[in-house]
C-alpha positions in Angstrom: -0.5 -5.2 -85.5 0.2 -1.5 -85.5 -2.9 -0.6 -88.3 -4.7 -3.0 -86.1 -4.5 -1.0 -83.3 -5.2 2.0 -85.0 -7.8 1.3 -86.7 -8.9 0.0 -83.4 -8.8 3.2 -81.5 -10.1 5.5 -84.6 -13.7 3.1 -84.9 -13.8 3.6 -81.3 -13.8 7.4 -81.3 -17.6 8.7 -80.9 -18.5 10.8 -83.8 -18.7 14.7 -83.5 -22.3 15.3 -83.0 -24.1 17.1 -86.2 -25.5 20.9 -85.2 -28.5 22.3 -87.5 -27.0 25.3 -89.3 -28.9 28.5 -87.5 -30.9 30.2 -89.7 -29.8 33.0 -91.6 -29.7 36.4 -90.9 -31.3 38.0 -92.7 -34.3 35.5 -92.3 -34.4 36.2 -88.7 -37.8 37.7 -87.4 -41.0 36.7 -86.0 -43.3 39.7 -85.6 -42.8 42.1 -88.5 -39.9 40.6 -90.0 -38.3 39.1 -92.4 -40.5 40.2 -95.5 -42.1 37.2 -96.2 -41.0 33.9 -94.0 -39.5 31.0 -95.3 -41.4 27.6 -95.9 -42.2 26.0 -92.6 -41.7 28.5 -90.4 -45.0 29.5 -88.1 -44.6 32.8 -85.8 -47.5 34.9 -83.5 -47.7 38.4 -82.7 -49.1 40.7 -80.6 -49.2 44.8 -80.5 -49.9 47.5 -78.6 -49.9 51.4 -80.3 -51.2 54.6 -81.1 -54.3 54.7 -82.5 -54.7 50.2 -82.4 -53.4 47.1 -80.7 -54.0 44.2 -82.5 -52.3 40.5 -82.7 -50.9 38.4 -85.2 -50.4 34.7 -87.2 -47.9 34.2 -90.3 -46.9 31.1 -91.6 -44.4 30.3 -94.6 -45.1 28.5 -97.4 -41.4 28.9 -99.7 -41.9 32.6 -101.2 -45.4 32.9 -100.3 -46.4 33.6 -96.7 -49.9 33.5 -95.5 -50.7 36.2 -92.8 -53.8 37.0 -90.4 -54.5 40.0 -87.7 -56.8 41.4 -86.0 -57.3 44.9 -84.6 -58.9 47.3 -82.2 -58.7 51.6 -83.0 -59.8 52.2 -79.9 -60.1 56.4 -81.0 -62.7 55.2 -83.2 -64.1 52.6 -81.6 -63.8 50.3 -84.8 -62.6 46.9 -85.2 -60.7 44.6 -88.1 -59.8 41.4 -89.4 -57.7 40.5 -92.1 -55.9 37.4 -93.9 -53.9 38.1 -96.8 -50.6 36.7 -98.3 -46.8 37.9 -99.0 -44.8 37.2 -102.0 -40.7 37.3 -101.8 -40.0 38.6 -104.8 -36.7 40.1 -104.4 -34.0 39.3 -101.4 -30.3 39.5 -101.5 -27.7 38.5 -98.3 -29.4 40.5 -95.9 -32.5 42.1 -98.0 -35.7 40.6 -98.5 -39.0 42.3 -100.2 -42.6 41.0 -100.2 -45.4 42.9 -102.2 -48.6 42.7 -100.3 -51.3 42.1 -100.4 -55.1 41.2 -98.2 -58.7 41.3 -97.8 -60.3 41.6 -94.5 -63.7 43.1 -93.1 -63.9 47.1 -90.9 -66.8 47.7 -88.1 -66.4 50.6 -87.6 -69.3 52.1 -84.0 -69.1 55.9 -85.6 -67.7 57.1 -83.4 -66.7 61.5 -82.8 -65.5 62.3 -80.0 -62.0 62.0 -81.6 -63.1 62.2 -85.3 -65.1 64.9 -86.2 -65.7 63.4 -89.9 -65.8 59.2 -88.8 -69.1 57.1 -89.4 -70.3 53.9 -89.0 -70.1 51.7 -91.3 -69.5 47.7 -92.0 -66.8 47.5 -94.4 -64.9 45.0 -97.3 -61.1 46.3 -96.6 -59.1 45.3 -99.2 -55.2 46.5 -98.7 -51.8 46.7 -101.0 -48.2 47.3 -99.9 -45.0 46.2 -99.9 -42.5 45.5 -97.0 -39.2 45.3 -97.0 -36.2 43.7 -94.1 -33.2 44.8 -94.0 -30.3 43.1 -91.7 -28.3 45.6 -90.0 -26.7 42.2 -87.9 -27.8 38.5 -86.1 -30.0 40.7 -83.9 -30.7 43.7 -85.8 -33.8 44.1 -88.2 -34.0 47.5 -89.9 -38.1 47.5 -91.7 -39.6 49.7 -93.9 -42.9 49.4 -94.9 -45.5 51.2 -97.1 -49.6 49.7 -97.9 -52.7 51.4 -99.0 -55.8 49.7 -96.5 -59.4 51.6 -98.7 -62.5 50.5 -96.2 -65.4 50.6 -98.7 -68.7 51.0 -96.9 -71.2 48.0 -97.2 -74.3 49.3 -95.3 -73.8 53.3 -96.7 -72.7 55.2 -99.1 -69.5 56.4 -97.9 -65.2 55.6 -97.7 -61.6 55.6 -96.2 -58.2 55.2 -97.7 -55.4 55.5 -96.2 -52.3 55.1 -97.7 -49.0 55.5 -95.2 -45.6 54.6 -94.6 -43.4 53.5 -92.1 -40.2 52.5 -90.8 -39.2 50.5 -87.8 -36.7 47.8 -86.5 -36.8 44.0 -85.0 -34.7 43.1 -82.6 -34.2 39.2 -81.8 -34.5 38.8 -77.7 -34.1 34.6 -78.5 -33.7 32.1 -81.0 -37.6 32.2 -81.1 -38.7 36.1 -79.8 -38.5 39.6 -80.7 -39.3 43.0 -79.8 -40.9 45.4 -82.4 -41.2 49.1 -83.2 -42.8 50.4 -85.9 -44.2 54.3 -87.3 -46.1 55.1 -89.9 -47.2 58.1 -91.2 -49.6 59.3 -94.5 -52.9 60.7 -95.8 -56.3 59.6 -94.3 -58.6 60.4 -96.7 -62.3 59.3 -95.5 -65.7 60.0 -97.2 -69.2 60.3 -95.3 -72.6 60.0 -96.4 -74.2 62.7 -98.2 -71.2 64.5 -97.3 -68.1 65.3 -99.3 -63.9 63.6 -98.8 -61.7 65.3 -96.9 -57.6 64.5 -96.6 -55.9 64.7 -93.0 -52.3 63.4 -91.3 -52.9 60.1 -91.0 -50.4 58.3 -88.2 -49.6 55.0 -85.7 -47.0 53.7 -83.7 -46.7 50.3 -82.6 -45.2 49.0 -80.4 -45.0 44.7 -79.3 -43.8 41.3 -79.1 -43.7 38.3 -81.7 -43.0 34.8 -81.7 -41.9 32.2 -84.0 -41.9 28.4 -83.5 -40.0 27.3 -86.5 
């Protein structure tokens, strides 16, 4: 009888709720971190900065990520749309590293108020790069970037190539929302029609938010 009563008691106890495992710290983020989103993840971002403002979309497919973005350079009065991929090439418990490749179109008005060498063009713009995200804690990711965008003018003879490196952080504000800041520096080489290539410092600063659906 005692064994029977014990069995009834155990059967009557509610089962413990099953909780889904939380994201590992190295995969937190939405805007720039992690270096490549895990499969099934979807994220949007927006930023303001100098000399650009923009918005982005990311979707993870296992070790491959698709990304798209649009930017407006308000000193050049130019616009850019591009799409590309990130490939998760290496990872540890805290680090994710992903080479990137994208292709876009750039439309430059040729405004020279802030840049005496700027010129108007419609360009094909391939970009190669590398993104590294390092998990410092469950809430903070350190970001290191390198990229080489090359605007190849299609309607005139000229080009613009701007290799840069960058560093920043992304803070996890909630399970879906993050805040990021990124600074970049490098060299901007521009060649206008009938001119010679001119090199000058390149810089950029971005502050924005990311929203991750999954």
